[in-house]
C-alpha positions in Angstrom: 0.1 0.0 0.0 1.6 3.3 -0.9 1.4 6.8 0.9 -1.7 8.5 -0.6 -3.9 4.8 0.2 -2.4 4.7 3.4 -3.4 8.9 3.2 -7.3 8.2 2.0 -8.1 5.6 4.2 -6.5 7.2 8.0 -9.6 9.9 6.5 -12.0 8.0 6.5 -11.2 5.6 9.5 -12.0 9.0 11.0 -14.7 10.4 9.6 -16.3 6.8 10.2 -14.9 7.2 14.1 -16.3 11.4 14.4 -19.8 10.0 12.9 -20.0 7.3 15.5 -19.5 9.5 18.0 -21.9 12.3 17.2 -24.3 9.8 16.6 -23.7 8.5 20.3 -24.1 11.8 21.4 -26.8 12.7 20.0 -28.0 9.5 21.3 -27.3 10.5 25.2 -29.3 14.0 24.1 -31.9 14.0 26.5 -35.3 14.0 25.2 -37.9 17.4 25.6 -41.4 16.6 26.7 -44.3 18.2 27.1 -47.5 17.4 29.2 -50.5 18.9 30.9 -51.3 18.7 34.0 -54.9 18.2 35.6 -55.1 22.0 36.8 -55.0 22.5 32.5 -51.6 23.7 32.3 -48.5 22.8 30.4 -46.1 21.8 31.1 -42.5 20.9 29.6 -39.2 19.0 30.8 -37.2 16.0 30.0 -38.6 13.6 32.3 -42.5 13.1 33.5 -43.6 13.1 37.0 -45.4 9.5 37.3 -48.6 10.8 38.2 -49.1 11.9 34.4 -47.2 9.5 32.7 -50.4 7.7 31.6 -51.8 11.2 29.9 -51.1 12.1 26.3 -47.0 13.1 26.0 -45.7 16.2 22.9 -42.0 14.6 22.1 -40.5 18.2 21.0 -37.0 18.7 19.1 -34.3 21.2 20.1 -36.9 24.6 18.8 -39.8 23.2 20.5 -41.5 21.6 17.6 -43.3 18.8 18.2 -41.8 15.7 16.5 -44.4 13.2 17.9 -46.7 11.5 20.2 -47.6 9.1 22.8 -50.9 8.3 23.2 -51.5 8.3 26.9 -53.5 5.5 28.8 -56.9 5.1 27.9 -60.0 5.0 30.5 -62.4 2.3 30.6 -65.1 4.5 29.5 -62.6 5.4 26.1 -61.7 1.8 25.6 -65.9 0.7 26.1 -66.4 3.3 22.9 -63.9 2.7 21.5 -64.8 -1.2 20.5 -68.1 0.2 20.6 -67.2 2.0 17.9 -65.4 -1.4 16.0 -68.0 -3.4 16.3 -70.5 -0.8 15.0 -68.0 -0.8 11.6 -67.7 -4.7 11.7 -71.5 -4.8 11.2 -72.0 -2.2 8.9 -69.3 -4.2 6.5 -71.3 -7.5 7.6 -75.0 -6.2 6.5 -72.5 -4.1 2.9 -70.8 -7.7 2.3 -74.5 -9.4 2.7 -76.6 -7.2 0.8 -73.6 -7.2 -2.5 -74.0 -10.9 -1.5 -77.6 -11.0 -2.0 -77.8 -8.7 -5.2 -75.0 -11.0 -6.8 -77.1 -13.9 -6.6 -80.2 -12.2 -7.6 -78.4 -11.2 -10.9 -77.0 -14.5 -11.1 -80.6 -16.3 -11.1 -82.8 -14.8 -12.7 -83.8 -13.3 -15.9 -86.8 -11.3 -15.6 -89.2 -10.3 -13.2 -91.7 -12.4 -14.4 -89.4 -15.5 -13.7 -89.6 -14.3 -9.5 -93.0 -14.1 -9.3 -93.5 -17.5 -11.2 -91.4 -18.4 -8.2 -93.3 -16.3 -5.2 -96.7 -17.9 -6.6 -95.8 -21.4 -6.8 -94.7 -21.0 -3.3 -97.5 -19.2 -1.7 -98.9 -22.1 -3.3 -97.5 -24.7 -1.9 -98.3 -21.9 1.8 -102.1 -21.6 1.4 -102.8 -25.3 0.2 -101.6 -26.4 3.5 -103.7 -23.5 5.4 -106.3 -25.1 3.5 -105.9 -28.3 5.0 -105.4 -27.2 8.1 -108.2 -24.9 7.9 -110.3 -28.4 7.2 -109.0 -29.9 10.3 -109.7 -27.5 12.4 -113.0 -27.5 11.3 -114.2 -30.8 11.8 -112.0 -30.5 15.6 -114.7 -27.1 16.6 -117.4 -29.6 15.2 -116.0 -32.7 17.3 -115.3 -30.5 19.9 -119.2 -29.2 20.0 -120.6 -32.5 20.5 -118.4 -33.8 23.1 -119.1 -30.5 25.1 -122.8 -31.5 24.7 -122.1 -34.8 25.1 -120.3 -33.9 28.6 -123.4 -31.1 29.4 -124.8 -34.8 31.4 -122.0 -35.0 33.7 -120.3 -33.6 36.5 -118.6 -31.1 36.4 -120.6 -29.2 33.6 -124.0 -31.0 34.4 -126.3 -27.6 37.0 -127.8 -31.3 38.2 -126.3 -32.1 41.8 -126.7 -35.4 41.3 -124.9 -35.9 38.3 -122.4 -38.9 37.9 -118.8 -37.6 37.4 -117.3 -37.6 33.2 -116.7 -40.8 32.3 -112.9 -41.3 31.9 -113.0 -42.0 28.3 -115.0 -38.9 27.5 -113.4 -36.4 29.3 -109.3 -37.8 27.7 -111.4 -37.4 24.6 -112.1 -33.8 25.4 -109.1 -32.6 26.4 -106.8 -34.2 23.5 -109.0 -32.8 21.4 -108.5 -28.9 23.1 -104.9 -30.0 22.4 -104.8 -30.8 19.4 -107.3 -27.6 18.1 -104.9 -25.3 20.3 -101.9 -27.7 18.0 -102.9 -26.4 15.3 -104.3 -23.6 15.7 -100.9 -22.4 15.7 -99.9 -23.9 12.4 -101.4 -21.9 10.6 -100.7 -18.6 12.4 -97.2 -20.2 11.8 -98.6 -20.5 7.8 -100.0 -17.1 7.7 -97.4 -15.5 9.3 -94.7 -17.4 6.5 -97.4 -16.0 4.0 -96.9 -12.6 5.1 -92.7 -13.0 4.8 -92.6 -14.9 1.9 -94.7 -11.9 0.5 -92.8 -9.1 1.0 -89.1 -11.5 0.2 -90.3 -11.5 -2.5 -91.8 -7.6 -3.1 -88.4 -6.7 -2.1 -86.8 -9.0 -4.3 -88.5 -7.5 -7.6 -88.4 -3.7 -5.6 -84.2 -4.6 -5.4 -83.9 -6.9 -9.2 -85.5 -4.1 -11.3 -82.7 -1.5 -9.8 -80.0 -3.7 -9.9 -81.1 -3.5 -13.7 -82.2 0.3 -13.7 -78.4 1.5 -13.7 -77.2 -0.9 -16.4 
């Protein structure tokens, strides 16, 4: 190695040492913080009192300009509000995705409003047919109940005659079973009526949305 090369190498080593020293001094330089106490008074210092360590802090440079912010510890109320907002946003996103999925299914399933109406009519026809059958059963059961009630009037406790015989066990059981069957079929009829209303509302909404989507294309 000639003298010139040795001199250049020495300059490089010196420069690296100088940069390392400057970096070390910069790292050791104390930081300046700004915080606000409970009275609303602003404070500055290189150390934050423990009682304010959980508050929001600002880190300043040599010119007093904020270069970073440190969020303080949140209260349970703030954490709960953040969780509520997050849950609300997630629910909104879920509903938006479900709406987009329904739109895609609607457009890929039907070619026209007439197809939707045809499917609606077939579905409603099945429900209405079930309601008719249930109503026939109910009418027969109610007619049977009237006969059983008339027959039971001759026995105690339904008869006004104090000397009336106790109702026959078979008749009492048949009367009770008929009442239970009527209650069951009435519930089934009510469910079918609810299903009919829900189907009508659903298909009406599908038809309206299908028209909206096609009007945009």
